[in-house]
C-alpha positions in Angstrom: -39.5 15.9 18.6 -40.0 19.4 17.9 -39.0 19.7 21.7 -36.0 17.5 21.4 -34.3 19.5 18.6 -34.9 22.6 20.3 -33.5 21.4 23.6 -30.5 20.4 21.4 -30.2 23.5 19.6 -29.7 25.3 22.9 -27.0 22.8 24.1 -24.8 23.2 21.2 -25.4 27.2 20.9 -24.6 27.2 24.9 -21.3 25.2 24.4 -19.9 27.2 21.5 -20.9 30.1 23.7 -18.3 29.1 26.2 -15.7 27.6 23.8 -16.5 23.9 24.7 -17.1 20.8 22.4 -20.9 20.2 22.6 -22.1 17.1 24.1 -25.3 15.3 23.4 -26.4 12.3 25.3 -28.8 9.2 24.2 -30.4 6.4 25.9 -31.8 3.6 24.0 -32.7 0.2 24.6 -31.4 -2.8 22.6 -33.0 -3.8 19.5 -34.6 -0.2 18.9 -33.7 1.8 16.0 -31.4 5.0 16.4 -31.3 7.5 14.1 -29.4 11.0 14.8 -29.6 13.7 12.2 -26.3 15.9 12.0 -28.3 19.7 11.1 -25.7 21.7 9.2 -27.6 24.9 10.7 -26.5 23.7 14.2 -22.8 23.5 13.2 -23.5 26.8 11.0 -23.4 28.6 14.5 -20.5 27.4 15.3 -18.6 28.7 12.2 -20.0 32.2 12.5 -19.8 34.4 15.7 -22.6 36.5 17.2 -21.5 39.6 15.8 -22.1 38.3 12.1 -25.2 36.9 12.8 -26.5 40.3 14.4 -25.2 42.0 11.4 -27.4 39.8 9.0 -24.3 37.9 7.3 -26.3 34.5 7.2 -24.3 31.9 5.4 -25.5 28.2 4.0 -22.2 26.7 3.7 -21.4 23.4 2.4 -20.3 21.0 4.7 -19.1 17.5 5.5 -19.0 15.1 8.3 -16.8 12.9 9.6 -17.6 10.5 12.6 -15.6 8.0 14.3 -15.6 6.4 18.1 -13.6 8.4 20.3 -10.0 7.5 20.3 -10.7 4.8 17.4 -10.8 5.3 13.5 -14.1 4.3 12.7 -17.9 3.5 14.3 -19.0 1.2 16.1 -20.4 -2.2 14.3 -23.9 -1.6 14.7 -23.5 2.3 14.0 -23.6 3.7 10.3 -22.9 7.4 8.9 -24.3 8.5 5.6 -24.2 12.2 4.0 -25.2 12.4 0.0 -24.0 15.9 -0.8 -22.3 18.6 1.1 -25.6 20.5 1.1 -27.6 17.8 2.5 -27.8 16.9 6.3 -26.1 14.0 7.5 -27.5 11.0 9.5 -26.1 8.6 11.8 -28.4 5.3 12.3 -28.5 1.5 13.0 -29.9 -0.9 15.9 -27.5 -1.8 18.9 -27.4 -5.5 19.4 -25.6 -5.4 22.8 -25.9 -3.1 25.9 -22.8 -0.5 26.3 -21.8 2.7 26.1 -20.1 4.8 23.0 -18.6 7.9 22.7 -19.1 9.6 19.2 -16.8 12.3 17.8 -18.8 14.2 15.1 -16.3 16.6 13.1 -17.6 18.9 10.7 -15.6 20.6 7.7 -17.0 24.1 6.3 -16.1 23.8 2.5 -16.1 27.8 2.4 -13.9 28.4 5.0 -12.5 25.3 5.8 -12.9 25.9 9.4 -14.1 22.7 11.5 -16.1 22.1 14.5 -16.2 19.2 16.9 -19.2 17.6 19.0 -19.4 14.7 21.1 -22.3 12.3 21.1 -22.9 9.8 24.0 -25.2 6.7 23.3 -25.7 4.3 26.1 -27.3 1.3 25.4 -29.7 -0.5 27.7 -30.9 -4.1 28.0 -34.2 -4.6 27.1 -36.5 -7.9 25.7 -36.5 -7.8 22.4 -40.3 -7.9 20.6 -41.5 -11.6 19.8 -43.1 -10.7 16.4 -40.9 -9.0 13.6 -40.9 -8.6 10.1 -39.1 -7.0 7.4 -40.8 -5.2 4.2 -38.7 -3.9 1.2 -39.3 -0.4 -0.3 -38.2 0.1 -3.6 -39.2 3.5 -4.2 -36.9 4.7 -1.2 -33.2 5.8 -0.5 -32.0 5.5 2.5 -31.6 9.6 3.3 -35.5 9.8 2.5 -36.1 7.3 4.9 -34.2 8.6 7.9 -36.0 11.6 8.7 -38.5 11.0 11.6 -41.4 12.4 9.7 -40.8 9.9 6.6 -40.3 7.2 9.4 -43.7 7.9 10.9 -45.9 7.9 7.4 -44.3 4.4 6.9 -45.1 3.1 10.2 -48.7 4.0 9.9 -49.1 2.2 6.8 -47.7 -0.9 8.1 -49.7 -0.6 11.3 -53.3 -0.5 9.0 -51.3 -3.7 7.7 -50.4 -5.5 10.9 -53.4 -4.5 12.5 -52.1 -2.9 15.4 -50.8 0.3 16.9 -48.1 -1.2 18.8 -45.8 -1.3 16.4 -41.8 -0.6 16.3 -39.2 0.6 14.0 -36.5 -2.2 14.9 -34.0 -1.5 12.1 -33.8 0.5 8.3 -31.3 -0.4 5.8 -30.2 0.1 2.4 -30.3 -2.1 -0.1 -27.1 -1.4 -1.4 -26.0 -3.1 1.7 -27.5 -6.0 1.3 -25.9 -7.0 -1.9 -28.0 -4.7 -4.0 -27.0 -3.1 -7.2 -26.5 0.6 -7.8 -29.3 2.2 -9.9 -28.8 4.1 -13.1 -28.5 7.9 -12.4 -31.6 8.7 -14.2 -34.8 9.7 -12.5 -37.6 7.2 -11.7 -34.1 5.0 -10.6 -33.9 4.1 -6.6 -31.9 2.2 -4.3 -34.6 0.9 -1.9 -34.4 0.4 1.6 -35.2 -2.5 4.0 -37.8 -1.6 7.0 -37.9 -4.1 9.7 -40.9 -3.3 12.4 -41.7 -5.7 15.6 -44.4 -5.9 17.7 -46.1 -8.1 20.6 -49.2 -8.8 18.6 -49.0 -11.6 16.3 -49.3 -11.1 12.5 -52.4 -10.1 10.9 -54.2 -12.3 8.1 -52.4 -10.1 5.2 -48.9 -10.9 6.6 -49.9 -14.5 6.9 -50.6 -14.6 3.1 -46.9 -14.3 2.5 -46.1 -17.8 3.9 -49.0 -19.6 1.7 -47.6 -22.0 -1.2 -49.5 -20.2 -3.7 -47.7 -16.8 -2.5 -44.4 -18.3 -2.4 -45.1 -20.2 -6.2 -46.0 -16.7 -7.7 -42.8 -15.2 -6.6 -40.6 -18.0 -7.4 -42.1 -18.2 -11.4 -41.2 -14.4 -11.6 -44.9 -13.5 -12.4 -47.0 -10.7 -11.1 -47.5 -11.2 -7.5 -50.9 -9.7 -6.9 -51.9 -8.0 -3.7 -54.0 -9.9 -1.3 -57.4 -8.4 -1.4 -57.8 -5.5 1.1 -54.1 -5.8 2.2 -52.8 -2.6 0.2 -52.7 -0.1 2.6 -50.0 2.6 1.4 -51.1 6.1 1.2 -48.2 7.1 -0.4 -47.0 5.3 -3.7 -43.0 5.5 -2.8 -43.9 3.6 0.7 -45.6 0.7 -1.1 -43.8 -2.7 -0.2 -42.6 -5.5 -2.3 -44.3 -8.4 -1.3 -42.2 -10.9 -2.6 -39.4 -9.6 -0.1 -41.7 -9.6 2.5 -40.0 -11.8 5.5 -41.7 -12.9 9.0 -39.6 -13.9 11.6 -41.4 -15.4 14.8 -38.3 -15.3 17.6 -40.9 -17.1 19.9 -40.0 -20.3 17.8 -36.5 -20.3 18.0 -34.0 -22.4 19.7 -32.7 -21.3 23.1 -29.5 -20.4 23.0 -27.3 -23.7 24.9 -26.2 -22.1 28.2 -22.8 -20.8 28.5 -20.0 -23.0 29.9 -19.5 -23.2 33.6 -15.9 -22.3 35.2 -14.6 -25.5 37.3 -12.0 -25.3 39.9 -9.2 -25.9 37.1 -8.2 -28.9 39.4 -8.0 -32.2 37.3 -9.8 -35.1 38.9 -8.2 -38.1 40.0 -8.2 -41.0 37.5 -5.1 -43.2 38.4 -1.5 -43.0 37.7 -0.6 -41.1 34.1 0.3 -43.6 31.4 2.2 -42.1 29.0 1.7 -43.6 25.3 4.3 -46.3 24.2 6.8 -45.0 21.7 6.4 -45.0 18.2 7.9 -48.2 16.5 11.4 -48.2 14.9 11.7 -47.3 11.1 14.1 -49.3 8.7 15.5 -46.6 6.5 17.0 -48.9 3.8 14.4 -49.1 1.3 14.5 -44.9 1.2 18.3 -45.1 0.8 18.0 -47.4 -2.0 15.4 -45.3 -3.7 16.7 -41.9 -3.1 20.9 -42.8 -3.6 21.1 -45.7 -4.7 18.8 -45.8 -8.2 20.3 -42.2 -9.1 23.6 -43.2 -8.9 22.9 -46.3 -11.0 21.3 -44.2 -13.7 23.8 -41.8 -13.6 26.8 -44.3 -14.2 24.7 -46.0 -17.0 24.5 -42.8 -18.7 28.3 -42.2 -18.2 28.9 -45.7 -19.8 26.5 -45.0 -22.5 28.4 -41.6 -23.7 32.0 -43.0 -23.6 31.1 -45.5 -25.9 29.5 -42.4 -28.1 32.5 -40.7 -27.9 35.4 -43.3 -28.2 33.7 -46.6 -29.5 31.9 -45.0 -32.7 34.6 -43.1 -34.1 36.6 -45.8 -36.4 35.1 -44.9 -39.7 35.5 -41.5 -38.8 39.3 -42.0 -38.1 39.5 -43.9 -41.3 37.9 -41.2 -43.4 40.3 -38.5 -41.9 43.5 -40.5 -42.1 42.7 -41.1 -45.7 42.0 -37.7 -46.4 45.1 -36.7 -44.6 47.2 -39.0 -47.0 45.8 -37.4 -50.1 47.1 -33.7 -48.6 50.7 -35.0 -47.9 51.1 -36.3 -51.5 49.8 -33.1 -53.4 52.0 -31.6 -50.9 54.8 -33.8 -51.3 54.0 -33.5 -55.5 54.4 -29.4 -55.5 57.7 -29.7 -53.5 59.0 -32.1 -55.7 57.8 -30.0 -58.8 59.2 -26.7 -57.6 62.6 -28.4 -56.9 62.8 -29.5 -60.6 62.0 -26.3 -61.9 64.6 -24.5 -59.8 67.3 -27.3 -61.3 66.4 -26.4 -64.5 66.6 -22.6 -64.5 70.2 -23.1 -62.6 71.4 -25.3 -65.7 70.5 -23.0 -68.2 73.4 -20.3 -69.6 71.2 -18.2 -71.2 71.3 -14.4 -69.9 68.5 -12.8 -68.1 66.0 -11.2 -70.6 66.9 -7.7 -71.3 63.2 -6.8 -69.4 64.6 -7.7 -66.1 67.6 -5.2 -66.3 67.3 -1.4 -64.8 66.7 1.4 -67.2 65.6 -0.5 -70.3 63.3 0.9 -72.9 60.9 -1.5 -74.7 60.4 -0.1 -78.0 64.5 1.1 -78.8 65.8 -1.8 -76.9 68.5 0.5 -75.4 69.4 0.9 -71.7 71.1 3.2 -69.8 72.9 3.5 -66.7 70.9 4.8 -63.9 73.9 6.9 -62.7 75.4 10.1 -65.1 78.3 12.0 -65.0 76.8 15.3 -65.6 74.0 14.7 -63.1 74.8 15.0 -59.6 71.5 13.2 -58.5 69.4 10.1 -59.3 66.3 11.3 -61.5 63.0 10.3 -61.1 62.3 8.1 -63.7 58.5 7.6 -63.1 58.2 11.6 -63.0 60.8 12.6 -65.7 60.7 9.8 -68.0 57.7 9.5 -70.6 57.2 5.9 -71.3 56.3 6.3 -74.7 58.8 8.8 -76.1 62.0 7.9 -78.0 64.3 10.1 -76.5 66.1 9.0 -73.1 65.7 11.5 -70.7 69.0 14.2 -70.2 
């Protein structure tokens, strides 16, 4: 592994010296777990020229990585990328399910200088027969970034080799528990996301693994009671690598039913089976009941409503008319009475031979009883009565 890393490091440095994008190639079989670590130190050499490196200006810049399939916005469905923090390395990981070739573009962004670098990762997947016996384990005290490094994978693999009682063991998949419907843990110490580790072998399951299939073990897991580890089966040398027995599953691919064969392509010519007999035309349909329901019934209902409304508006106004006519007669009688009384008063006032009251004459003094002409011979203008005459004085205006 150290030799491979040094080879990749030399490849990246050589590509940066010649001004080209680094291209890294992998060949992996179907069903085998693939992981590639994006090391920040490798991309740091692309951002800093050799003159600064020789001058002693070494940086440890934060970086973020963006990965996608060439000419596509996302990754292949079997490949995933994770990076927890800009000061952490990134990881590409996954298990291919079918042969093929994938070209992955890796873009690194320096968060200090905002320079960018681009590497090319070529992954060629070749067909290979799957191992028949597989088992999946859940490690509760781990996170995906802490399990993907090769050193940690080797530690977990050694413990599972003791549990399986064989050294011919291969890691086929590692999955984050959050991708399997797990809950996000609390952001405090001692709470982890958890990971699922799947391994496979050509050797049949050991006795410790077969105890998972016993009814007693399954009954303990269903009841929620504390599951006791089978005797002599706890092989985890590191406490954080211990598995959860209730979430352990075994897969025997030899008992799976074979897939049905693919359909064969024919010549495209129909076999001779006589003349074509088209189906008979459908029977004629009588639309008269539909016409009665959709047209006649609403029309009859509308006619009934119109007749009912006409009866309410016209036939039921007899009592109202009598009351209105009686009211009109009373009003006309009052008007006639007032008109007759007015004529009588006018005739009476015209027959009186009494002169009009003095109070109705102009320039009459209500206290002395004297009256004066509004026009005087010695006055060239008409005096303003209200402004020059005090109504409470005994003298006339002069």
